N, C-alpha and C positions, 0 to 999 in steps of 0.2 A: 504494500500500500504506500503510495507516494502522494504528496500534496505539494502544490506550488503556491507560495505566498507572494502575491504581487507587492512590490514596494511602491509607494506613491511619494512624489515630490511636489510640495506646494511651492508656488512662486508668490512671494509676498514682497512686493516692491513699492515703496512710497517715494514720491517726489513732489516738490512744489513746482507748479507751472505758472508762468505769466501769460495772460491771454487778453482777449478783447471781447467786448460785447456791444451789440447794437439792438435797439428795439423801438417800438412805437406802440401807441395805444390811443383809444378813443373812449370817452365817457359821455353818455347822453342822459338827459332827463327823461324818465319814463312816465312820470305823472305823480302828483302828490309829493311825498318826500322820498321817492324811489329814484335811483339812477342805476344804469347798467354800464358795464365797461368790458372792453376786449383789449387784451395786451398781447404783443408778440415780442419775444426776446431770443436772439441768436447768440450763442457763446462759442468761442473758438480758442482752444488752448494749444494749438500747434500739434506737432507730432511727438509720439513717444515710441521708443524702440528698445529692444533688449533681446536677451536670449538666455538659455539655460542648457546645461549638459548634465546628464546623470547616468550612472551605471546602475541599472536596475538589477536587483538580486536575481541571479541565474538568467541573465538576459543580455542582449547586446546593448551597447551604449546608445542612449537616446539624446539627440541634440536638436534643438529648435530655436528659431528666432522669430520675433514678431516686430511689426511696424504698423502703428495705428495712429490715425488722426483723431484727436479728442475734440468733439463738437457736440453741441446740444441745441435743440430748438424747443422753445417753451411757449405754449399758448395758454393764457389765463382768461377766464371768464369771471365776472364779478357782479354781484347785486348789492347795492349799498342803500342803507336807510339813513337819511340826513335828519338828525334831531333838530327841532326848532327851539333853540334855547330862548328865543325872545318871548315865548309865551309865559316863561317863568320870571322874566325880568320885571323889576319894579318900574311902574310908570312914574318917572321923576316929575312929570308935570303936576301930579296931584300934590307933591310936597313943596312946590315952589310958590 
């Protein structure tokens, strides 16, 4: 009886990247105290690349490389309620 136990290698790589972002949005009055909004945001942090090599237990060497561009596109939808603080304000004309 024989058994094969695979060995796993995790790749844990952390780095800080400088990038750029651009976006736009619109907010519109829907009625009463409600507004709605739509926003778009594009993020670009450039390229990241690396590689790893490992000799797996009872196996041939495994080597790989990666090259990836780090980007993201975000769309946000929102519904807002605007509080009317003037309804609680004191009417100063009554005190003058």
